[in-house]
C-alpha positions, -999 to +999 in steps of 0.1 A: -365-436+153-333-448+168-313-420+152-338-395+165-334-408+201-296-407+197-298-371+184-321-360+213-297-375+239-268-358+223-286-325+222-295-328+259-260-336+269-247-306+249-272-283+267-262-297+300-225-292+292-231-256+282-251-249+314-225-265+336-197-244+319-216-212+325-228-220+360-211-201+389-214-205+426-231-175+442-216-163+475-222-132+496-196-105+491-174-098+520-175-062+511-210-056+496-216-026+473-238+003+483-252+033+465-264+065+482-284+091+463-291+124+481-303+158+470-286+187+488-304+219+480-310+215+443-279+194+436-280+156+432-252+138+450-245+101+447-219+078+462-210+043+450-187+022+473-180-011+488-184-018+526-158-040+543-163-050+580-140-050+609-144-087+618-123-083+649-094-065+632-077-033+642-084-009+613-066+024+614-029+023+620-030-014+611-052-028+583-053+007+570-019+022+577-015+059+587+003+081+561-005+059+531-031+064+504-062+043+508-090+035+483-115+044+511-135+013+510-129-020+492-128-034+456-132-005+431-124+030+443-153+048+458-171+071+433-187+105+442-209+122+416-221+158+419-248+171+395-237+207+398-205+226+407-200+225+444-175+234+471-157+208+492-142+222+524-144+256+508-126+246+476-144+248+442-152+215+424-168+211+390-198+189+384-189+153+375-178+119+389-146+115+409-128+087+427-124+092+464-090+085+480-078+094+515-046+094+535-056+086+570-038+100+600-043+098+638-054+134+640-063+144+605-069+129+570-061+141+535-092+137+514-086+134+476-110+135+447-094+122+415-106+130+380-099+094+370-131+080+384-127+043+373-099+029+394-093-003+412-073+001+444-045+026+445-022+010+419-032+033+391-036+064+412-017+095+400-014+127+419-014+148+388-050+136+382-062+151+415-091+175+411-090+185+448-071+178+480-083+190+515-072+182+550-100+173+575-098+166+612-103+130+623-128+127+652-125+099+677-160+086+687-149+058+710-163+039+727-187+038+698-176+014+671-188+012+635-185-024+624-191-019+587-175+009+568-199+037+561-201+068+539-231+090+546-245+125+540-257+142+571-266+176+586-284+184+554-294+221+550-306+241+520-271+250+509-248+225+527-242+191+542-215+169+556-201+139+537-192+115+566-167+087+564-171+063+594-153+031+604-141+016+636-141+046+661-132+073+636-154+098+617-142+123+591-167+150+582-161+166+548-181+199+544-201+202+512-216+235+499-240+238+470-253+268+451-290+275+455-298+312+456-291+320+419-312+291+407-341+298+430-341+335+421-341+327+384-369+302+390-390+328+409-385+354+382-394+330+354-425+317+372-438+351+383-434+365+348-458+339+335-493+332+350-484+327+387-508+310+411-513+317+448-488+290+457-461+306+435-464+339+452-464+322+486-433+301+478-414+332+466-424+352+496-413+325+520-380+321+503-373+358+505-382+360+542-362+329+552-331+340+533-330+376+545-340+392+512-363+422+504-391+420+529-412+446+512-412+425+481-420+394+501-450+413+517-462+423+482-461+386+471-478+372+502-506+398+498-511+386+462-512+350+475-539+360+500-559+379+474-560+348+451-568+324+479-597+347+491-610+350+456-612+312+453-626+307+488-596+288+501-590+289+538-552+295+535-544+299+572-508+290+566-504+320+542-516+344+570-490+328+593-462+337+569-475+372+563-475+378+601-439+365+603-428+389+574-444+418+593-427+408+625-394+407+607-401+442+595-407+451+632-443+461+624-456+442+653-490+459+653-496+447+618-482+413+627-506+409+656-536+418+634-526+393+607-519+366+633-554+372+647-569+365+613-546+335+609-557+322+643-594+325+634-588+306+601-567+280+619-596+274+644-620+270+614-596+245+599-591+228+633-554+229+629-539+227+664-503+234+654-513+268+637-536+276+666-507+273+690-482+291+668-505+321+663-515+322+699-479+322+711-468+348+685-497+372+694-487+370+731-450+377+722-456+405+696-482+423+719-453+429+743-432+445+715-458+468+700 
């Protein structure tokens, strides 16, 4: 029994020693990591970076010198990942992951995307690994101050957005363009070649109208959507709204008013105040143009 107690004590001390050796003090990071995921059009865009704070310091022209390459954040170099080929400030960039570097200036910055995505600081940066370099204006937003370094994606549209770099009283807006049209057209063709439903015809017609494509084709599709909805007894007041907009775009205001009247009646049945107002306003406008 004595030997067993001695063994138990020794085992406990060994476990305590192992735990102590592996234990680490946990502290908040002065530059916490952040991840942003955003879909622009049909393209997935993600950003991984660390966020230092001003803490009373002068940043640009001091902590971050003008005219010198900067990791654009803290710790590991910031990573930008694009799920598809894109354009950055009008320049082509292949899908993939890149390290972001910048050369800040008082009036403009050089924005660099490096093919070597896994870098710490600027010590291993090599210009020959650049995938892209663009020059972007630096915007002074004083008296506004951004305490903690921020990279964001703003002004998101179907085919474009702005990658914004903000710190202190400076913002740099990097234009991003994505390809949508070819993929959407291919999707429309594939879907409508199968067993399309009313919603498929509706979506295709709306895309064509909103993107300035063949309005006659859009009208054919929206009519098919109406036909299927009527056959199923669906009060698709929103479909009539889109048909009236297509007809108005074709400058057939007489037809647009007639369709809007039907849409108004159906919106009243559905008690949808938004569509009641939209149809009422459009009828008044288009009646003047007939």
